[in-house]
LOLUM-308641 format. One line per 4 residues: number of its first residue (from 1); their letters; for each residue x negated, y negated, z of N, C-alpha, C. Coordinates in steps of 0.2 Angstrom, whole numbers. Each point is the difference from the previous one (the first is absolute). Layout:
# residues N
NUM) a) X:Y:Z:X:Y:Z:X:Y:Z; ...
This chain:
# residues 410
1) mkrl) -4:6:0:4:-6:0:-4:-6:0; -5:0:4:-5:-6:1:-3:-1:-7; -2:6:-3:-3:-1:-7:5:-3:-5; 6:2:0:4:-3:-5:2:-7:2
5) kyis) -1:-2:6:2:-7:2:-6:-4:-3; -6:2:0:-6:-4:-2:0:-1:-8; 2:6:-3:1:-1:-7:5:-5:-2; 6:0:3:5:-5:-1:-2:-7:1
9) wfil) -4:-1:6:-3:-7:1:-5:-2:-6; -4:5:-2:-4:-1:-5:3:-3:-7; 5:4:-1:4:-2:-6:3:-7:0; 3:-1:6:3:-7:1:-5:-5:0
13) ifli) -6:1:3:-5:-6:-1:-2:-1:-7; -1:6:-4:-2:0:-7:5:-4:-4; 7:1:1:5:-4:-3:0:-7:1; -1:-2:7:0:-7:2:-6:-3:-3
17) lgcq) -6:3:0:-5:-3:-3:1:-1:-8; 3:5:-3:1:-1:-7:5:-5:-2; 5:-1:4:5:-6:-1:-4:-6:1; -4:-1:5:-3:-6:1:-5:-2:-6
21) kaek) -3:6:-3:-5:-2:-5:4:-2:-7; 6:4:0:4:-2:-6:3:-7:0; 2:-2:7:2:-7:1:-5:-5:-2; -6:2:2:-6:-5:-1:-1:0:-7
25) tgsh) 0:6:-4:-1:0:-7:5:-4:-4; 6:1:2:6:-4:-3:-1:-8:1; -2:-2:6:-1:-7:1:-6:-2:-4; -5:4:-1:-6:-2:-4:3:-1:-8
29) revy) 4:5:-2:2:-1:-7:5:-6:-1; 4:-2:5:4:-6:-1:-4:-6:0; -6:0:4:-4:-6:0:-4:0:-6; -2:6:-3:-3:0:-7:5:-3:-5
33) negv) 6:3:0:5:-3:-5:1:-7:0; 0:-2:6:2:-8:1:-6:-4:-2; -6:3:1:-6:-4:-3:0:0:-8; 2:6:-3:0:0:-7:5:-5:-3
37) kqee) 6:-1:4:5:-5:-3:-3:-7:1; -3:-1:6:-3:-7:1:-5:-1:-6; -4:5:-1:-5:-1:-5:3:-2:-7; 5:4:-2:3:-1:-6:3:-6:-1
41) kktg) 4:-3:6:3:-6:0:-5:-6:-1; -6:1:4:-5:-5:-1:-3:0:-7; -1:6:-3:-2:0:-7:4:-3:-5; 7:1:1:5:-3:-4:0:-7:0
45) ltkk) 0:-3:6:-1:-7:1:-6:-3:-4; -5:4:1:-6:-3:-3:1:0:-8; 3:5:-3:1:0:-7:4:-5:-2; 6:-1:4:4:-5:-2:-3:-7:1
49) ndlm) -4:-1:5:-3:-7:0:-5:-1:-6; -4:6:-1:-4:0:-6:4:-2:-6; 6:3:-1:4:-2:-6:2:-7:-1; 2:-2:7:2:-7:0:-5:-5:-2
53) eemk) -6:2:3:-6:-4:-2:-2:0:-7; 1:5:-4:-1:1:-7:5:-4:-4; 7:0:2:5:-4:-3:-1:-7:1; -3:-2:5:-1:-7:1:-5:-3:-5
57) gltl) -4:4:-3:-5:-2:-5:3:0:-7; 6:2:-1:3:1:-6:6:-5:-1; -1:-4:-6:6:-4:-1:3:3:-7; 6:-4:-1:4:2:-6:-5:0:-7
61) esiq) -3:-6:0:-5:-1:-6:-5:5:0; -3:2:6:-6:5:-1:3:7:-2; 6:1:3:3:7:-2:1:0:-8; 3:-6:-3:1:0:-7:-6:0:-4
65) kegk) -5:-3:3:-7:0:-4:-3:7:0; 1:4:5:-3:6:1:5:6:-4; 5:-3:-2:5:5:-4:4:5:4; 0:-2:7:4:4:4:7:-1:0
69) mkev) 2:-5:-3:8:-2:0:1:-3:-7; 6:2:-3:2:-3:-7:7:-3:1; 0:-7:-2:7:-3:0:4:3:-6; 6:1:2:5:3:-6:6:-5:0
73) tpgt) 1:-3:-6:5:-4:-1:7:4:0; 5:-3:3:7:3:-1:2:2:-7; 2:6:-1:2:2:-6:-5:4:-4; -7:-1:3:-5:4:-3:1:8:0
77) vqit) -1:3:-5:1:7:-1:-7:4:-1; -1:5:3:-7:4:-1:2:6:-5; -4:1:-5:1:5:-5:-6:4:-1; 0:6:1:-7:4:-1:-2:0:-7
81) perq) -7:1:-1:-2:0:-7:3:5:-4; 2:6:3:3:5:-4:7:-2:-2; 4:-3:5:6:-3:-2:0:-5:-6; -5:-4:1:-1:-5:-5:-2:3:-7
85) qlig) -4:5:0:-1:3:-7:6:4:-2; 4:2:4:6:4:-2:5:-5:-3; 1:-6:3:4:-5:-3:-2:-3:-6; -7:-1:-1:-3:-3:-5:-1:-7:1
89) vkfg) -2:-2:6:-1:-7:1:-6:-3:-4; 1:-6:-3:-5:-4:-4:-1:-7:3; -6:-2:-1:-2:-6:4:-2:-6:-6; 1:-6:2:-3:-6:-3:-3:-5:4
93) ivem) -4:-4:-2:-3:-5:4:3:-7:-1; 1:-4:5:2:-7:0:-6:-4:-2; 0:-4:-6:-6:-3:-3:2:-7:-3; -5:-4:-1:1:-6:-4:-2:2:-7
97) rple) 5:-3:-5:-1:1:-7:2:-6:-4; -3:-1:-5:3:-6:-5:6:3:-3; 5:-4:0:7:2:-2:1:-4:-7; 3:3:-5:2:-3:-6:7:3:-2
101) kvir) 5:-4:1:7:2:-1:1:-1:-8; 3:4:-3:2:0:-7:7:0:-1; 3:-5:-3:8:-1:-1:1:1:-7; 4:5:-2:1:1:-7:8:-1:-2
105) tvgr) 1:-3:-5:7:-2:-2:0:-1:-8; 6:-2:-2:1:-1:-7:2:-7:-1; -2:-3:-5:1:-7:-1:3:-2:-8; 3:-5:0:2:-2:-7:-3:-7:-2
109) vdyd) -3:0:-6:-3:-6:-3:6:-5:-2; -2:-7:1:5:-5:-2:-4:-6:-2; 4:-5:-2:-3:-6:-2:-2:-4:6; -5:-4:-1:-2:-5:6:5:-6:-2
113) erkv) 5:-1:5:5:-5:-1:-3:-7:0; -6:-1:2:-3:-7:0:-3:-1:-7; 0:5:-4:-3:-1:-7:5:2:-5; 6:-1:1:6:0:-4:3:-7:-1
117) vtvs) 0:-2:-7:3:-7:-1:5:0:-5; 5:-4:1:5:-1:-5:-1:-7:-4; 0:1:-7:-2:-6:-4:7:-3:-3; 1:-6:2:6:-4:-2:-1:-7:-2
121) pkig) 4:-3:-4:-2:-7:-2:3:-5:4; -2:-6:0:2:-5:5:4:-5:-5; 1:2:-6:4:-4:-4:5:4:-4; 5:-3:-3:5:4:-4:-2:0:-7
125) gwie) 2:5:-4:-1:-1:-8:1:7:-3; -4:1:-5:1:6:-4:-6:4:-1; 0:6:0:-7:4:-1:-1:0:-8; -6:-3:-2:-1:0:-7:-5:5:-2
129) dlyv) -5:2:4:-5:5:-2:-1:4:7; 1:7:-1:-1:5:5:-6:4:-1; -6:-1:3:-6:4:-1:0:6:4; 3:1:6:0:6:4:7:3:-1
133) dftg) 1:5:-4:6:2:-2:2:7:3; -3:3:4:2:6:3:-2:1:7; 4:4:4:-2:1:7:-6:5:1; -4:-1:5:-6:4:1:-6:-2:-3
137) rfvk) 0:-5:-4:-5:-3:-4:-5:-3:5; -7:1:-1:-5:-3:4:-2:-7:-3; 0:-4:5:-1:-7:-2:-6:-3:4; -4:-4:-3:-5:-4:4:2:-7:2
141) kgep) -4:-2:6:1:-6:2:-1:-6:-5; 5:-4:-1:-1:-5:-5:3:2:-7; 2:6:-1:3:2:-6:7:-3:-2; 1:-3:-6:7:-3:-1:5:6:0
145) llti) 6:-2:3:6:5:1:5:-2:-5; 2:-6:-1:5:-3:-4:0:-7:-1; 3:-3:-5:1:-7:-1:7:-2:1; 1:-6:3:7:-3:1:1:-6:-4
149) yspe) 5:-1:-4:2:-7:-2:5:-3:4; -2:-6:2:4:-4:5:0:-7:-2; 6:-2:-2:1:-7:-2:-2:-5:6; 1:2:6:-2:-4:6:-7:-1:0
153) lvst) -4:6:-1:-7:0:0:-3:-5:-6; 3:0:-5:-2:-4:-6:1:-7:2; 6:-2:2:1:-7:2:-5:-2:5; -2:4:5:-4:-2:5:-7:-1:-2
157) qeey) -2:4:-5:-7:-1:-3:0:-7:-4; 5:-1:-4:1:-6:-3:0:-6:4; 3:0:6:0:-5:5:-8:-1:3; -3:5:0:-7:0:3:-4:-4:-6
161) lial) 1:2:-6:-4:-3:-5:1:-8:-1; 7:-1:1:1:-8:0:-3:-3:6; 0:3:6:-3:-3:6:-7:-1:-1; -4:5:-4:-7:-1:-1:-1:-6:-5
165) rark) 4:-1:-5:-1:-5:-5:2:-7:4; 5:0:4:1:-6:4:-5:-2:5; -3:5:3:-5:-1:5:-6:-4:-4; -2:2:-6:-5:-3:-4:1:-8:-1
169) dlik) 7:-1:-1:2:-7:-1:0:-4:6; 3:3:5:1:-4:7:-6:-1:4; -5:5:-1:-6:-1:4:-4:-6:-2; 2:-3:-6:-3:-7:-2:3:-6:3
173) spfp) 5:1:3:4:-5:3:-4:-4:6; 0:-6:0:-3:-4:5:3:1:7; 6:3:0:3:1:6:-1:7:3; -3:1:6:-1:6:3:6:5:0
177) evae) 6:-3:2:6:4:1:2:3:-7; -1:-4:-5:2:3:-7:-4:6:-2; -7:-1:2:-5:5:-2:1:6:4; 2:-1:6:1:6:5:7:4:-2
181) sgns) 5:-4:-3:6:4:-2:-1:4:-6; -5:-1:-4:-1:4:-6:-3:7:3; -5:-1:5:-2:6:3:5:5:3; 5:-4:4:5:4:3:4:4:-4
185) laes) 2:-3:-6:4:3:-5:-3:6:-3; -6:0:-2:-4:5:-2:-1:6:5; -2:-2:6:-1:5:5:7:4:2; 6:-4:0:6:3:1:2:6:-5
189) akrr) -1:-2:-6:2:5:-6:-5:6:1; -6:-1:1:-5:5:1:2:5:5; 2:-3:6:2:4:6:6:4:-2; 4:-2:-4:6:4:-1:-2:6:-5
193) lklw) -5:-1:-4:-2:5:-4:-4:6:4; -4:-2:5:-3:4:4:5:4:4; 5:-3:3:5:4:4:3:5:-4; 0:-1:-7:3:6:-4:-5:5:-2
197) disd) -6:0:3:-5:5:-1:-4:-1:-7; 0:-7:-2:-4:-1:-6:-7:-1:3; -4:3:-3:-7:0:3:-4:-6:-2; -6:-1:3:-4:-6:-2:-2:0:-7
201) dqik) -2:6:-2:-2:1:-7:5:-2:-5; 6:2:2:6:-1:-5:1:-8:0; 0:-3:6:1:-7:0:-6:-4:-4; -6:3:1:-5:-4:-4:1:1:-7
205) aiee) 2:6:-2:2:1:-7:5:-5:-3; 5:-1:4:5:-5:-2:-3:-7:-1; -4:-2:5:-3:-6:0:-4:-1:-6; -4:5:-2:-5:0:-6:4:0:-6
209) sgqa) 5:4:-1:4:0:-6:5:-5:-1; 2:-3:6:5:-6:-1:7:3:-2; 1:7:0:6:3:-2:3:4:5; 6:0:1:4:4:5:0:7:-2
213) qktl) -2:5:5:1:7:-2:7:2:0; 2:4:-5:7:2:-1:2:6:6; -5:4:1:2:5:5:-5:0:6; 2:4:5:-4:1:6:-2:7:0
217) tlys) -6:1:1:-3:7:1:0:2:7; 2:6:2:0:3:7:-6:5:-1; -4:0:5:-6:4:1:0:5:6; -3:6:-1:0:5:6:-4:-3:6
221) pftg) 3:0:6:-4:-3:6:-6:4:2; 0:7:-2:-6:4:2:1:7:-4; -6:4:0:0:6:-3:4:5:3; 4:4:-4:4:5:3:5:3:-6
225) fvle) 5:4:3:4:3:-5:7:-3:1; 4:0:-6:6:-2:0:5:5:3; 3:-2:5:5:5:3:7:-1:-3; 2:-6:-1:6:-1:-3:0:-6:-5
229) kmay) 4:1:-5:0:-5:-5:7:-2:-2; 2:-6:2:7:-3:-1:0:-5:-6; -5:-1:-3:0:-5:-5:0:3:-7; 4:-4:-4:1:3:-7:0:-7:-5
233) kgmn) -3:2:-6:-1:-6:-4:7:-3:-2; 0:-7:0:6:-4:-1:5:-1:5; -2:3:6:5:0:6:-1:-7:3; 6:-2:2:1:-7:4:-2:2:7
237) vmpg) -5:-4:3:-2:1:7:1:-7:4; 1:2:6:2:-6:5:-6:0:5; -1:-6:3:-5:-1:5:1:5:5; -6:4:2:0:5:5:2:7:-2
241) malf) 2:1:-6:2:7:-2:-6:4:-1; 0:6:3:-5:5:0:-1:3:-7; -6:-1:-3:-1:3:-7:-5:6:1; -5:0:4:-4:6:0:-2:1:8
245) kiad) -1:6:1:-3:2:7:-6:4:-1; -5:-3:2:-7:3:-1:-3:2:7; -4:6:0:-3:2:6:-7:1:-2; -4:-2:5:-8:1:0:-1:7:4
249) lsvv) -3:5:-4:-1:6:3:-7:1:2; -4:-5:1:-7:0:2:0:2:7; 5:-1:4:1:2:7:7:3:0; 1:6:3:6:3:1:1:1:8
253) wlya) 7:1:1:1:3:7:2:7:0; 0:3:6:2:7:1:4:0:6; 6:3:0:4:1:6:-1:7:3; -2:1:6:0:7:3:4:0:6
257) diye) 3:6:1:4:2:6:-4:3:6; -1:-3:5:-4:2:6:5:2:6; -1:6:2:4:3:6:-1:-5:6; 6:0:4:0:-4:6:-6:2:5
261) yelp) -2:6:1:-5:1:5:-7:-1:-3; 0:-2:-7:-7:-1:-3:-1:-8:0; 6:-4:1:-1:-7:-1:-5:-3:4; -1:2:7:-5:-4:4:-7:0:-3
265) firv) -1:5:-5:-7:0:-3:-1:-4:-6; 5:-3:-2:0:-4:-6:-1:-8:2; -4:-3:-3:-1:-7:1:-1:-4:-7; 2:-6:0:-1:-4:-6:-8:0:-1
269) gqqa) -2:1:-6:-7:0:-2:-2:8:0; 4:4:2:-2:7:0:-1:3:-7; -6:3:-1:-2:3:-6:4:6:-2; 2:1:-7:3:6:-2:-2:2:-7
273) aiql) 0:6:-1:-2:3:-6:5:4:-4; 1:-1:-6:6:4:-4:-3:3:-6; 3:6:-1:-1:3:-6:6:1:-4; 0:0:-7:5:1:-5:0:7:-3
277) sylq) 6:3:-1:0:7:-3:-3:0:-7; 1:-6:-4:-2:0:-7:-8:-2:0; -3:-2:5:-7:-1:0:-3:4:6; -1:6:-1:-3:4:5:-7:-1:1
281) getf) -2:-1:6:-7:-1:2:-2:-8:1; 5:-4:-2:-1:-7:0:3:-3:6; -3:-4:4:2:-3:6:0:-7:0; 6:-3:2:1:-8:1:0:-2:7
285) tgka) -3:-5:2:-1:-2:7:4:-7:0; 4:-1:6:4:-6:1:0:-1:7; 4:-5:2:1:-1:7:7:-2:2; 2:1:6:7:-2:3:1:-7:0
289) iyiy) 5:-3:-2:1:-7:0:6:-2:4; 5:5:1:6:-2:4:3:7:2; 3:-1:6:3:6:4:7:-2:1; 5:3:-3:7:-2:1:3:1:7
293) psld) 4:-5:2:2:0:7:5:5:2; 3:3:-5:5:5:2:-1:7:-3; 4:5:3:-1:7:-2:6:2:-4; -1:5:-4:5:3:-3:4:5:5
297) pntr) 6:-1:1:3:4:6:1:8:-2; 0:1:-7:0:7:-2:-6:4:0; -6:-3:-2:-6:3:-1:-5:-2:6; 2:-5:4:-4:-2:6:-7:-2:-3
301) takv) 0:-4:-5:-6:-2:-3:0:-8:-1; -6:-3:0:0:-7:-2:-4:-1:-6; 2:-5:-4:-4:-1:-6:-6:-4:1; -6:1:-3:-6:-4:1:-2:-1:-7
305) rfef) -2:-7:-1:-1:-2:-7:-8:-1:0; -3:3:-6:-7:0:-1:-1:-4:-6; -6:-3:-1:-2:-3:-6:-6:3:-3; 0:1:-6:-5:4:-4:-2:-4:-6
309) pnph) -7:-1:-1:-2:-3:-6:1:4:-6; 2:-3:-6:1:4:-5:-3:-3:-7; -6:0:0:-3:-4:-6:1:3:-6; 0:7:-1:1:3:-6:7:2:-1
313) gklk) 5:-2:4:7:2:-1:2:7:0; -4:4:4:1:7:0:6:1:5; 1:-4:5:6:1:5:6:-4:-3; 5:4:-2:6:-3:-3:6:0:5
317) pemy) 4:-5:0:6:0:4:4:6:-1; 3:2:6:4:6:0:-4:7:0; -6:0:0:-4:6:1:0:2:7; 0:7:1:-1:2:7:-7:2:1
321) anve) -3:-1:6:-7:2:2:0:3:7; -5:5:0:-2:3:7:-4:-5:4; 2:-2:6:-3:-5:4:-4:3:6; -6:-2:1:-4:3:6:-3:-6:4
325) ikvh) 2:0:6:-2:-6:4:-5:3:6; -6:-2:0:-5:3:5:0:-5:6; 1:2:6:0:-5:6:-6:3:4; -5:-5:1:-6:2:4:2:-2:8
329) lgrr) 0:5:4:2:-1:7:-6:-1:5; -6:1:-3:-6:0:4:-1:6:4; -4:0:5:-1:6:4:5:1:6; 3:5:0:5:1:5:-1:7:4
333) lvvp) 3:0:6:0:7:4:5:4:-3; -1:6:-2:5:5:-3:-1:7:3; 5:4:-1:1:7:1:3:3:-6; -2:7:-1:3:3:-6:8:0:1
337) egai) 3:0:-5:8:0:0:3:5:4; -3:6:0:3:6:4:0:-1:8; -4:-5:2:-1:-1:7:6:-4:3; 4:-3:-4:5:-4:3:7:4:0
341) idtg) 3:0:6:7:3:1:5:-6:0; 5:0:-4:5:-5:0:6:3:4; 2:-2:6:5:2:3:7:-3:-2; -1:-5:-3:6:-4:-2:1:-6:5
345) lrqm) -3:0:6:0:-6:4:-7:-2:1; -5:4:-1:-7:-2:1:-5:5:-4; -6:-2:0:-5:4:-3:-5:3:5; -1:6:-1:-5:4:5:-6:3:-4
349) aivd) -5:1:4:-6:4:-2:-2:4:6; -3:6:-2:-2:5:5:-8:-1:0; -3:-2:6:-7:-1:0:-3:6:3; -6:2:-3:-3:6:3:-5:-3:6
353) kgng) 1:2:6:-4:-2:6:-5:4:1; -1:6:-3:-6:4:1:2:6:5; -3:6:0:1:5:4:7:3:-1; 3:-1:-5:7:3:-2:5:-4:3
357) yfep) -1:-7:2:5:-4:2:2:-5:-5; 7:-1:-1:3:-4:-5:5:-5:3; -1:-6:-2:4:-5:3:4:-4:-5; 7:0:0:4:-4:-4:0:-7:2
361) revm) -1:-4:-6:-1:-7:2:4:-5:-5; 3:-5:2:4:-4:-4:-4:-5:-3; 1:-1:-7:-4:-4:-4:4:-5:-4; -3:-6:-2:3:-4:-5:-4:0:-6
365) vgak) 4:1:-6:-3:1:-6:1:-6:-4; -4:-1:-5:1:-6:-5:1:3:-7; -4:-2:-5:1:2:-7:-2:7:-1; 4:3:-4:-2:7:-3:-4:-1:-6
369) vddy) -6:2:-1:-4:0:-6:-2:7:-2; 2:2:-6:-2:7:-2:2:5:6; -5:3:2:1:6:5:-2:-3:7; 1:-6:2:-2:-3:6:5:-5:3
373) yeii) 0:0:6:4:-5:4:-4:-5:3; 1:-6:0:-3:-5:4:2:0:7; -5:0:5:2:0:7:-1:-7:3; 5:-2:2:0:-7:3:-1:0:8
377) kglk) 3:5:3:-1:1:7:1:8:2; -4:2:5:1:6:3:-6:5:0; -4:-1:-5:-6:4:-1:-6:-4:-1; -6:4:1:-6:-4:-1:-5:4:-5
381) ager) -4:-3:-3:-5:3:-5:-4:5:4; 0:6:-4:-4:6:3:4:5:3; 6:-2:2:4:5:3:3:6:-5; 1:6:3:2:5:-5:7:2:1
385) vvts) 4:0:-5:7:1:0:2:6:-4; 6:3:2:2:6:-4:4:-3:-6; -2:3:-6:3:-2:-6:5:5:-2; 1:6:3:6:4:-1:4:0:6
389) anfl) 2:-6:2:4:-1:6:7:3:0; 3:0:-5:7:3:-1:0:8:2; -5:3:-2:-1:8:1:-1:0:8; -4:-4:2:-2:0:7:6:-1:5
393) idse) 4:-5:-2:6:-1:4:5:5:0; 1:3:-6:5:5:-1:-2:6:4; -7:1:1:-2:6:4:-1:-1:7; 0:-6:2:-1:-1:8:6:-4:2
397) skfk) 5:3:4:6:-3:3:-2:-6:4; -6:0:3:-2:-5:5:-1:-7:-4; -3:1:-6:-1:-6:-4:7:-3:-3; 5:4:-1:6:-3:-2:3:-4:6
401) eavg) -1:2:6:2:-4:6:-4:-6:0; -7:0:-1:-4:-6:1:1:-5:-6; 1:3:-6:2:-5:-5:7:-3:0; 4:4:3:7:-2:1:4:0:-6
405) apgh) -1:4:-5:3:0:-6:2:7:-3; 5:3:3:2:7:-2:1:0:-8; 2:-5:-3:2:0:-7:-5:-5:-4; -7:1:2:-5:-5:-2:0:1:-8
409) ah) -2:-5:-3:-1:0:-8:-7:-3:-1; -4:3:-5:-6:-3:-1:1:-5:-6
């Protein structure tokens, strides 16, 4: 019994010592774990502090310079190179180019109204001789057209001759008033002859011959063609009656119709070149001299009058000619035609921002010349734009939203 009792005490002591050791070991483990946590916390704070110190040295500008951040404009879309190739995206460059707009139209040759004259007598009588007797005849300046017998003209010539003879007698008078009256009578009769278009040479011939001329000769005022002939031999004429209509074709006019949207490019003095169908390869050069103030409501065109030298008479009234007007616009900022999207309310272009980013941008366009649009506002020289913009918009729904034109039209 005693032996069994000793063994029991021994086991109890062993268990008590084991529990104390386990308790001590557990306490050490908790202390260790707590130390680890404190160390981790301390390390985290250190890293956080280090990160804060690092951020203090970085500004927005330094981040952008180092390429760590990229600003993206609202509406910008990113498209992978593979997707671009699949869509078939094409590009063009915004650049400065010399622009020359060419306006082509059709014109009609006509007479220069300033060089059309009507020949009519200032006295009444009868046509005695008719030298120019058919319409269309070419006459030179000073060439006789017809002669008119006028009793009134004959009597005035006789009065002039009498005044001349009287002046010779009266000039010998010792009285100055009498001598002066002779001069007055002669000058009055001479003035009446000149008012009837009697030339100085004709008056001199009358003075030298001492005989009155039976008829008055009418001469062509300048070189040209007879457009109308209303004179016939033996016809009685009255003062102011139109007998001939003559046109000088050394200079002709041409009327051309210019569309409303092209009118801003036309100026008085603008050069124009024309070609005729019956003179292939020959070009005539003239200039604009008048722009009509109103438009034709049916064709929405305005007439422009051009003046063309015609020394050889090749340009004939009522001919039709092909007109070409070149307008030099100077160097302008332009983009290819395909880069502009017209939504109906505004014009847009899609700018390549690099790295697959595309930005829709509103632009203001000017003149369209050949395959280019002038850019007034919205783009800068050197920027790259998409020239197949319609295909890109159709394939990217985000672009449709950015452009804001579900029914856009190019």
